C-alpha positions as CSV (number, residue, x, y, z in Angstrom):
1,M,0.0,0.0,0.0
2,A,2.9,2.4,0.7
3,D,4.3,1.9,-2.8
4,A,0.9,2.4,-4.7
5,T,0.2,5.9,-3.4
6,P,3.0,7.8,-5.2
7,E,2.2,6.1,-8.4
8,F,-1.4,7.2,-8.2
9,S,-0.4,10.8,-7.4
10,A,1.9,11.0,-10.5
11,D,-0.9,9.7,-12.7
12,A,-3.3,12.3,-11.4
13,T,-0.8,15.1,-11.9
14,D,-0.2,14.1,-15.5
15,T,-3.9,13.9,-16.1
16,S,-4.4,17.4,-14.7
17,Q,-1.7,18.9,-16.8
18,A,-3.1,17.3,-19.9
19,D,-6.6,18.7,-19.1
20,R,-5.1,22.2,-18.7
21,Q,-3.3,22.1,-22.0
22,S,-6.4,20.8,-23.7
23,T,-8.4,23.6,-22.2
24,R,-5.8,26.2,-23.2
25,R,-5.7,24.9,-26.8
26,T,-9.5,25.1,-26.9
27,W,-9.5,28.7,-25.7
28,L,-6.6,29.6,-28.1
29,I,-8.6,28.1,-31.0
30,R,-11.7,30.0,-29.9
31,L,-9.7,33.2,-29.7
32,G,-8.2,32.6,-33.1
33,L,-11.6,32.0,-34.5
34,V,-12.9,35.2,-32.9
35,V,-10.0,37.1,-34.4
36,I,-10.6,35.6,-37.8
37,V,-14.3,36.4,-37.6
38,L,-13.6,39.9,-36.6
39,A,-11.0,40.3,-39.3
40,V,-13.5,39.0,-41.9
41,I,-16.2,41.3,-40.5
42,W,-13.9,44.3,-40.7
43,A,-12.8,43.4,-44.2
44,A,-16.4,43.0,-45.3
45,W,-17.2,46.3,-43.7
46,Y,-14.3,48.0,-45.3
47,L,-15.0,46.6,-48.8
48,L,-18.7,47.4,-48.5
49,V,-18.7,50.6,-46.5
50,G,-15.4,51.8,-45.0
51,R,-13.6,52.5,-48.3
52,N,-16.5,54.7,-49.4
53,H,-16.1,57.0,-46.4
54,V,-13.4,59.4,-45.2
55,S,-13.7,61.1,-41.8
56,T,-11.9,63.4,-39.5
57,D,-12.4,64.9,-36.0
58,N,-10.3,67.9,-36.9
59,A,-13.3,70.0,-37.7
60,Y,-14.8,73.1,-36.1
61,V,-17.9,75.3,-36.5
62,N,-17.4,78.6,-38.2
63,A,-19.6,81.5,-39.5
64,E,-19.4,84.7,-41.5
65,I,-19.7,86.9,-38.4
66,A,-20.6,90.6,-38.7
67,Q,-18.5,93.3,-37.0
68,V,-20.7,96.2,-35.8
69,T,-18.7,99.4,-36.2
70,P,-20.1,103.0,-35.9
71,L,-19.8,105.1,-39.0
72,I,-19.5,108.4,-37.0
73,S,-17.7,109.3,-33.9
74,A,-20.0,110.3,-31.1
75,Q,-21.0,109.5,-27.5
76,A,-23.1,106.4,-26.8
77,V,-26.3,107.6,-25.1
78,D,-28.1,104.3,-25.0
79,V,-27.1,100.6,-25.4
80,L,-30.1,98.4,-26.0
81,V,-28.5,94.9,-26.2
82,R,-26.3,92.6,-24.2
83,D,-24.1,89.7,-24.9
84,T,-25.9,86.4,-25.8
85,Q,-29.0,88.3,-26.9
86,A,-30.6,87.3,-30.1
87,V,-31.4,90.1,-32.5
88,K,-33.0,90.5,-35.9
89,R,-31.8,92.5,-38.8
90,G,-32.7,96.2,-38.4
91,D,-33.0,96.0,-34.6
92,I,-31.6,99.0,-32.8
93,L,-28.3,98.1,-31.0
94,V,-26.9,101.5,-29.9
95,K,-28.0,105.1,-30.0
96,L,-25.3,107.8,-30.4
97,D,-25.6,111.5,-29.5
98,P,-27.2,113.2,-32.5
99,T,-26.4,116.8,-31.6
100,N,-23.5,117.4,-33.9
101,A,-25.3,115.7,-36.8
102,R,-28.3,118.0,-36.3
103,I,-26.1,121.1,-36.3
104,A,-24.5,119.8,-39.5
105,I,-27.9,119.5,-41.1
106,A,-28.9,123.0,-40.1
107,Q,-25.6,124.3,-41.6
108,A,-26.1,122.3,-44.8
109,E,-29.7,123.5,-45.2
110,A,-28.4,127.1,-44.9
111,D,-25.7,126.5,-47.5
112,L,-28.3,125.0,-49.8
113,A,-30.6,128.0,-49.5
114,E,-27.6,130.3,-50.2
115,A,-26.7,128.3,-53.3
116,K,-30.2,128.5,-54.6
117,R,-30.3,132.2,-53.9
118,R,-27.1,132.7,-55.8
119,F,-28.5,130.8,-58.8
120,R,-31.6,132.9,-58.9
121,Q,-29.4,136.0,-58.7
122,T,-27.3,134.8,-61.5
123,V,-30.4,134.1,-63.6
124,A,-31.7,137.6,-62.8
125,T,-28.3,139.1,-63.7
126,S,-28.5,137.5,-67.1
127,G,-31.8,139.4,-67.7
128,S,-30.2,142.7,-66.6
129,L,-27.2,142.2,-68.7
130,S,-29.3,141.3,-71.7
131,A,-31.2,144.6,-71.3
132,Q,-27.8,146.4,-71.0
133,V,-26.7,144.8,-74.3
134,D,-29.9,146.1,-75.9
135,A,-29.3,149.6,-74.5
136,R,-25.7,149.6,-75.7
137,G,-27.1,148.7,-79.2
138,A,-29.4,151.7,-79.0
139,D,-26.4,153.8,-78.0
140,I,-24.6,152.7,-81.1
141,V,-27.5,153.7,-83.3
142,Q,-27.6,157.1,-81.6
143,S,-23.8,157.5,-81.9
144,R,-24.0,156.7,-85.6
145,A,-26.8,159.2,-86.1
146,Q,-24.7,161.8,-84.4
147,L,-21.8,160.8,-86.6
148,A,-24.0,161.3,-89.7
149,T,-25.0,164.7,-88.4
150,A,-21.4,165.6,-87.7
151,Q,-20.4,164.3,-91.1
152,A,-23.0,166.5,-92.8
153,D,-21.8,169.6,-90.8
154,Y,-18.2,168.8,-91.7
155,D,-19.0,168.5,-95.4
156,K,-21.0,171.8,-95.2
157,A,-18.2,173.6,-93.4
158,R,-15.6,172.3,-95.8
159,I,-17.6,173.5,-98.8
160,D,-18.2,176.9,-97.2
161,L,-14.5,177.3,-96.5
162,Q,-13.6,176.3,-100.0
163,R,-16.0,178.8,-101.5
164,R,-14.7,181.7,-99.3
165,E,-11.1,180.8,-100.0
166,A,-11.8,180.9,-103.7
167,L,-13.3,184.4,-103.5
168,V,-10.5,185.9,-101.4
169,S,-8.3,186.7,-104.4
170,D,-11.2,188.7,-106.0
171,G,-11.9,190.6,-102.8
172,A,-15.5,189.3,-102.7
173,V,-15.2,188.2,-99.1
174,S,-13.5,189.7,-96.2
175,G,-10.7,188.1,-94.2
176,D,-13.0,187.9,-91.2
177,E,-15.5,185.7,-93.1
178,V,-12.7,183.4,-94.2
179,T,-11.4,183.2,-90.7
180,S,-14.9,182.5,-89.4
181,A,-15.3,179.8,-92.1
182,R,-12.0,178.2,-91.1
183,K,-13.1,178.1,-87.5
184,G,-16.4,176.6,-88.4
185,F,-14.6,173.9,-90.5
186,A,-12.3,173.1,-87.6
187,A,-15.2,172.9,-85.2
188,A,-17.1,170.6,-87.6
189,K,-14.0,168.4,-88.0
190,A,-13.6,168.1,-84.3
191,A,-17.3,167.3,-83.9
192,L,-16.9,164.6,-86.6
193,D,-13.9,163.1,-84.8
194,L,-15.9,163.2,-81.6
195,A,-18.8,161.5,-83.2
196,K,-16.6,158.7,-84.6
197,A,-15.1,158.2,-81.2
198,G,-18.6,158.0,-79.7
199,V,-19.5,155.3,-82.2
200,T,-16.3,153.3,-81.3
201,M,-17.0,153.8,-77.6
202,A,-20.6,152.6,-78.0
203,Q,-19.5,149.5,-79.9
204,A,-16.9,148.7,-77.3
205,T,-19.4,149.2,-74.5
206,R,-21.8,146.9,-76.2
207,E,-19.1,144.2,-76.7
208,A,-18.3,144.5,-73.0
209,A,-21.9,144.1,-72.1
210,G,-22.2,141.1,-74.4
211,G,-19.1,139.5,-72.8
212,Q,-20.6,139.9,-69.4
213,L,-23.8,138.4,-70.6
214,A,-22.1,135.5,-72.2
215,A,-20.0,134.8,-69.0
216,N,-23.2,135.0,-66.9
217,E,-25.1,132.8,-69.3
218,A,-22.3,130.2,-69.1
219,L,-23.0,129.9,-65.4
220,V,-26.7,129.0,-65.9
221,R,-26.8,127.6,-69.4
222,G,-28.4,124.1,-69.4
223,S,-29.0,124.2,-65.6
224,T,-32.0,124.6,-63.5
225,I,-32.2,125.5,-59.8
226,D,-32.0,121.7,-59.0
227,T,-29.2,120.8,-61.5
228,D,-26.9,123.8,-60.8
229,P,-23.5,122.4,-59.7
230,A,-23.3,124.7,-56.6
231,V,-26.8,123.7,-55.6
232,M,-26.1,120.0,-56.2
233,A,-22.9,120.2,-54.1
234,S,-24.9,121.9,-51.2
235,Q,-27.6,119.2,-51.6
236,A,-25.0,116.5,-51.4
237,K,-23.6,118.0,-48.1
238,L,-27.2,118.1,-46.8
239,D,-27.8,114.5,-47.7
240,S,-24.5,113.5,-46.0
241,A,-25.5,115.4,-42.9
242,R,-28.8,113.6,-42.8
243,L,-27.1,110.3,-43.4
244,D,-24.8,111.0,-40.4
245,L,-28.0,111.7,-38.3
246,D,-29.4,108.3,-39.4
247,R,-26.1,106.7,-38.5
248,A,-26.4,107.9,-35.0
249,V,-28.8,105.0,-34.5
250,I,-26.8,101.7,-35.0
251,R,-28.9,98.8,-36.2
252,A,-28.2,95.1,-36.5
253,P,-26.9,94.3,-40.0
254,I,-27.9,90.6,-39.8
255,D,-29.9,88.1,-37.7
256,G,-27.8,86.5,-35.0
257,V,-26.6,86.6,-31.5
258,V,-24.7,89.5,-29.9
259,T,-21.1,88.6,-28.9
260,K,-18.2,90.6,-27.5
261,R,-20.1,93.8,-26.7
262,Q,-17.5,96.5,-26.0
263,V,-19.5,99.6,-25.6
264,Q,-21.0,101.2,-22.5
265,I,-23.4,104.2,-22.0
266,G,-21.4,107.4,-22.0
267,Q,-18.5,106.0,-23.9
268,R,-17.3,107.9,-26.9
269,V,-17.0,105.5,-29.8
270,A,-14.6,106.1,-32.7
271,Q,-15.6,105.8,-36.3
272,G,-14.7,102.4,-37.6
273,S,-13.8,100.9,-34.2
274,P,-15.7,97.6,-33.5
275,I,-18.1,97.8,-30.6
276,M,-19.7,94.3,-30.9
277,T,-20.0,91.2,-33.0
278,I,-23.1,89.4,-34.3
279,V,-22.9,85.7,-35.0
280,P,-25.5,84.3,-37.5
281,L,-26.2,81.0,-35.9
282,A,-28.7,80.0,-38.6
283,Q,-25.9,80.3,-41.2
284,V,-23.0,78.5,-39.5
285,Y,-20.9,76.0,-41.4
286,V,-18.1,73.5,-40.6
287,D,-14.5,73.8,-41.6
288,A,-13.1,70.3,-41.7
289,N,-9.4,69.7,-42.1
290,F,-8.7,66.5,-44.0
291,K,-5.4,64.9,-44.7
292,E,-4.4,65.4,-48.3
293,R,-4.5,61.7,-49.1
294,Q,-8.1,61.5,-47.9
295,L,-9.2,63.9,-50.6
296,R,-8.4,61.8,-53.7
297,Q,-12.0,61.0,-54.4
298,V,-13.8,63.9,-52.6
299,K,-15.8,66.2,-54.8
300,V,-17.9,69.3,-54.2
301,G,-21.6,68.3,-53.5
302,M,-20.8,65.0,-51.8
303,P,-23.1,64.2,-48.8
304,V,-21.7,64.6,-45.4
305,K,-22.7,63.5,-41.9
306,V,-21.6,65.6,-39.0
307,V,-21.7,64.9,-35.2
308,S,-21.1,67.6,-32.6
309,D,-19.4,67.0,-29.3
310,L,-22.1,69.3,-27.8
311,Y,-25.0,67.0,-28.5
312,G,-23.2,63.7,-29.0
313,G,-24.0,60.9,-31.4
314,D,-27.7,61.2,-30.9
315,V,-27.9,64.2,-33.1
316,V,-26.5,63.8,-36.6
317,Y,-26.3,66.8,-39.0
318,H,-26.6,66.3,-42.7
319,G,-24.8,68.5,-45.2
320,K,-22.7,68.6,-48.3
321,V,-19.2,69.6,-49.4
322,A,-19.4,73.2,-50.4
323,G,-15.8,73.7,-51.5
324,F,-12.1,73.4,-50.9
325,A,-9.8,76.0,-49.4
326,G,-7.2,77.7,-51.7
327,G,-4.3,76.2,-49.7
328,T,-3.3,73.9,-46.9
329,G,-3.7,75.1,-43.3
330,S,0.0,75.5,-42.8
331,S,0.4,77.6,-46.0
332,M,-2.3,80.0,-44.8
333,S,-0.9,80.3,-41.3
334,L,0.6,83.6,-40.0
335,I,4.1,82.2,-40.3
336,P,4.1,79.5,-43.1
337,A,6.5,76.6,-42.7
338,Q,9.8,76.9,-44.7
339,N,11.0,73.5,-45.8
340,A,14.0,74.6,-47.9
341,T,16.5,73.0,-45.4
342,G,18.8,70.0,-45.6
343,N,17.0,68.2,-42.8
344,W,13.6,68.4,-44.4
345,I,11.1,65.7,-43.3
346,K,7.8,65.2,-45.1
347,V,4.8,66.1,-43.1
348,V,1.3,65.1,-44.2
349,Q,-0.7,68.3,-44.8
350,R,-4.3,69.0,-44.1
351,V,-6.7,70.9,-46.5
352,P,-9.7,72.8,-45.1
353,L,-13.1,71.9,-46.6
354,R,-16.2,73.8,-46.1
355,I,-19.3,71.8,-45.1
356,E,-22.7,73.4,-45.5
357,L,-25.4,72.1,-43.0
358,D,-29.1,71.7,-43.3
359,P,-30.8,74.9,-42.0
360,K,-33.7,73.0,-40.5
361,E,-31.4,70.8,-38.5
362,L,-29.4,73.9,-37.4
363,A,-32.7,75.5,-36.2
364,A,-33.6,72.4,-34.2
365,H,-30.1,72.0,-32.7
366,P,-28.2,75.3,-32.8
367,L,-24.4,75.3,-32.9
368,R,-21.9,77.8,-31.7
369,V,-18.8,79.0,-33.5
370,G,-15.7,77.1,-32.5
371,L,-17.4,73.9,-31.4
372,S,-15.6,70.6,-32.2
373,M,-17.2,68.4,-34.9
374,E,-16.7,64.9,-36.4
375,V,-17.2,64.8,-40.1
376,D,-17.8,61.8,-42.3
377,I,-18.0,62.1,-46.1
378,D,-19.8,59.5,-48.2
379,L,-17.6,59.0,-51.3
380,S,-20.3,57.0,-53.0
381,G,-22.8,59.9,-53.0
382,N,-23.2,62.4,-55.8
């Protein structure tokens, strides 16, 4: 009995080891079968689905935000919105002090009235100058009549002098008569020269009046009180002043949510300086950065599924590829990478794609700019 016990123990040990090895082989075979099945399933999924999809989690929500900037410099007298407030296009955001704009309007109105008065005065001056031209024409006629009279007196005095001088040798006339005739002739000649000068002067005066009339007519020819250049310039200044008054009320340029409000009541805002931002949540899109090798088959218009970290996988957005960026992300960075070195190493680049989302889905589950997204593009879609 003492010799049989060790033999029995050795047999039991060998049987236990054999059972463990058999069990291990069984589990290894099962594990191998599971791995093979999973590999087959993955291969089938890749052949049927996976190869027709490209995805990335390097994607973020973006939007064409609107910077609200005052177009005039003035003091803010009322701020009607706050951060996170939803606004509609045309809603009043800020009211600026309109005092300076109203003063400018009053000055522009006065300048416009003065310009119209000057135009009417110029038109009236043309009528006065036209009458002066007619009067100068009458002066010419009168001067010519005086010239004709002086010419006749001159001819008569010349003939009288010639007759008396011819009778002097015969003693038929006295020396006093001859002297008197000579004086009369000299006076007639002087009167004739004076009449000629009067005609020349009258003609010159008429030409001067005609020149003044032409110059004045040039100021109003083809113009009315509404189309006169000076009146139009004054009207433009008035319109600009009225526009500045309208700009004293700052309105929302688009529908969206107010963000980064930087204006307070009493603050003097500068023209062109941003005072707030409006984000159009109904028009947000996704910028997805894909590796360059992933874009071999991607085309504009392909369907896209997008999931947001904000809502999780329960909310799936549907959209389409709207377009490709003009360059890779690194090339568009503030300091582009410079690879012209001897130790250059190739780095896979990413190209931004714009994904447009369904507006109805955006309305049901609004997104915010900057949120992380997961994008999946269906390469089999059109």
